[in-house]
N, C-alpha and C positions, 0 to 999 in steps of 0.2 A: 504494500500500500504506500502510496506517495502522499506525504503530508502537504496539503494545499496551503496551509497558513500556520504560523506559529504565534502570530500577534495575540497577546493577552492570554496565552495558554499556560505559560510558565507559572502564573499565580496559583494554578491548581496544584502543582507539585509542591509549591511553597505551603499551601494550606494543608495538604496531606502530611507533609513533614511536621508541621506544628501539632497535628492530631495523633501521629503514630505512636507516641509514648504516653499519651493521656489515657487514663483508665477507660473512658468511654470508647476511645479508639481501639484499644486492645480487646475490649469486650465485643465490639462490633466485628472486628476481624475474625474472632473465634466463633461467631454466630453463623452456622452453616445455612440456616433458613434465610437470614437476612442477606447473606452473600448471594445465594441463589436468586432471591427475589430481586436484588439489584441488577444482576446480569440479565434476568428475564425481562425486567422492566425496560432496561436499556435496549435490549434486542427487539422487543415487541412494540414499545410505545415511542421510543426515541430513535430507534434504529438508524444508524448512519451508513449509507452505502459504502461498501469496501471495508467495513470493520468486521473482523472475525471474532465474534463474541465468545466462541468456544475457546479462544486463546486467553480469556480472562479468568479461567479456572486455575486453582492452585496446581503447580507443576509446569505451567506454560506462561505465566504472567511475566511481562517485561514492562518495566516502568521507565526505562532509559530511552530517551529519544534516539532513533537510529541515525547512523552515519552523518550525512550532511545536515539533517534536521537539527542535530545537536548544536551546531553553530547558530542556527536561527533561534533556537530556544535560549541559548546563552545571551544573545543580543536582546531578546524579549525580556529575559529576567533582569538584565541590566536596566532596561527601560522601566520595568515594574518597580525595581528597587528605588528608582529616582522619583517615580510619580505615584505609586500606590502602596508601597510597603514601607512602613516607618519603623524606626528603632533599629536595634541590632539585628542583622540578618547574616545568614551564611552566604559565602560566595557560591557561584554556580557549581564549582567542582565539589565543594562540601555538600551542597544540596544533592548532587548526583550520588555521592557516597551514601547519603542517608536513604535515597531511593533504592540503591543497591541493597542496603540492609533490610529495608521493608520488603523488597522483592524476594529476598531469601526467606523472610518470615512467611510471606504468603505462599511461596512455592513449597514450603515444608509442611503446610497444613495437611491434615489427614483426610480431608473430604475433597470431592471432585464433582465433575460434571454429571448432572442428571437431566435427562430429556424432559422438556415440558412443552 
């Protein structure tokens, strides 16, 4: 899949990083029914053409922008830090390290895809 735009998307990984170690974030991640409901909601009600929602299940999740898109996301994050994100923030490389950590947590979950 080719990313059509990166503008204003990096704020989402910023938000996820802020939640990933909070108790409600940890509980949400371990809730198999919630996880399944979110994927199915995205697939059936918001579905974006070209997105493989089956790749969102534990074991196949990737949270790191691919190849050339990474530079677009880095630029976007720099812009977000200047205009929308206040206070102390991680630099882009640190943010990606945190996404790698979260990705490993997700991919180690013991539940997986169920057809709906």
